[in-house]
N, C-alpha and C positions, 0 to 999 in steps of 0.2 A: 657613823658610829665614831665615838670619841676615844682617844687614847686611854683615858681613865676607864672606859668601859671595857677596853681590851685587856687591861691588866687584872680584871677580875676573872678572866677566863683561863682555864687549864689548857696546856698544849700537850697534844697526845699524838704519838707516832701511829700512823694508819697501818704501817706493816706488821707491828707486833703489839699494839695496843699499850704500849708503855707510856706512862705519864712522864712528860719531861719537865713539868712545873709550870708555874705561872710566867707570864711575860714580865720580864724586868724593865725592858726598854725596847725602843725601835732604832734601827739603824737607818738614818735618812740620808737621801741625796738632796740637800737644801738647794742646789743650783738648778736641778731638773724638777724638784718638788715631787719625788717619788719616794716610796718605802723600799729600801734595799734589803731588809731582813728583820726578823725579831730576835731579841736576845733574851734566852732563858738561862736561869742559874746553873752553874756547874754542879757536879755531885758534891755532896758534903762528905767530909773525911772524918774519921773518928780520931785520928792524931794529926794535928796541925803543927806546922813549925811556929813557934812563939805564939800559940793560941789560935792561929789562923786555921779555921776549919772549913773553909770554902775553896774550891778549885775556880779556875777561870771560868767566866761565863761563855755560853756557846751562841753562836749566831747561826740561825736557820735562815738561808736565803728566802726572799719573798716568793720566788717562783716555786718553792717547795710547800707553800701554804696551799692546801687543797680545798679546804672548807672552813669557814668561820660560822659557827653555830651560835645558839643561844647561850650554851654553857661550856663550850669547848671549842678549841681551834685544832683542826686535823692538819697534820704536816707528814710529808714524806721524808723522813731523816734516816732512812735505812742505811743508805751508802755513804752518808757523811762520816768522815773518820772520828769526829768526836763523839758520835753516837754508836760506835761499833759496839755490839752486843756481846762479843766473843769474851771480853775480859771486863765487863761492867757489872758493878755491884748495885746499881740504882733500882732494881726491881723490887 
């Protein structure tokens, strides 16, 4: 599978079914030739500073990727701090 193919897939948290968004990029270890993680966009904000409406992007470690399907990538992002659902408005 090519990186361009992966970017077409949605990333979904398997624990709560929440859509995290499409893959923006991959975190690579070029020395070892392995994928360290996938990068998904941070939540959008309604009021940004000087017109900035995006938060920082999130990195999901590669060991949290559970399944890559035809149209979705399933990840276990439940206990990662950036995906804490207690105070999240991304639903």
